[in-house]
C-alpha positions, 0 to 999 in steps of 0.5 A: 491189056491185049499184048502185055501183062496186066499190072497193079499200081498203087494210086494213093492211100485213103483213110476213112473213119468207119463205124467198124471198131477193132474187136467188132466182127470186122472180118465178117463185114467184107463189103467194100467198093469204089466207083470206076472214077475213084470218087467214092468208096463205100462200105456196109457198117454194123449200124445198118448203113451203107456209108460213102466216103470221098476217096480224095479226102477220106471224109464221110460224104453220106450214108443210106439205110440198109433196106429191110433192116426192121428190128434186126442188125447187120452181122455180115456183108459182102459184095460181088467182084463185078456189078457192085451187088452188095449183101448185108447179112442180118441177125434174123437169118435174112439177107438184104440185097442191093446194088450201088449204081453211079451216074457221072455228072459232067460240066461240059466235058469235065467230070464234076461228081457222081450221082450215087444210088443204092437200089434195093433188091430182094430181102431173102430168108436164107436160114429158116431157123432165123439164125444170124448170118455170120458171113454172107455171099451173094451173086446174081447171074443170068436172071438167077440169084444165089445167097449163102450164109454161114449160120454155124461153125459147120453149117451153111444156109443156101438160098437161090432163085432159079428164075421161077422159084425160090429154093433153100438147102442146108449144107453141113461139113465135119470141119469148121468153116472159116470162109464162104464165097459163091462163084459163077453159076452158084458154085459155093466154096467153103474154106475150112 
């Protein structure tokens, strides 16, 4: 708002039945999003599906396979704050990158539904050692792509594409890493 403070107001509650069970590595499956019209909520599930639920009822509407899964499993996921860019960390050290896109469907001037697409992006080899990505974070900005994966208690595999070449680095810390996140311009944050 231009002339007053921002505020957050609850608009309701939706319960969904996902494929994530208590005891799963649910903390590592952080990709959850909702469209701007509040029609569909989505999440990445361990079975390798991007599942969409109706916000109004919580019922499962449809799901789409995570691209590039092959014989691997989903070990982590995340989404960007803007743009609905989603990353699924895989058990072989790769990340499947995708974007959820919405197109409103109108009858006259009334919004009836949305057409939802999951557009496959790159499949990125984040860890050359092919270890499972315990956590994943991903950002695209100005033609660049940044992907980080937590591959050990104190190690992060970091891969980026700077517009002309793919690059990789391994980052180590003496402290146990609890959370990772990539910010603007590829800035990597690690919480210990």
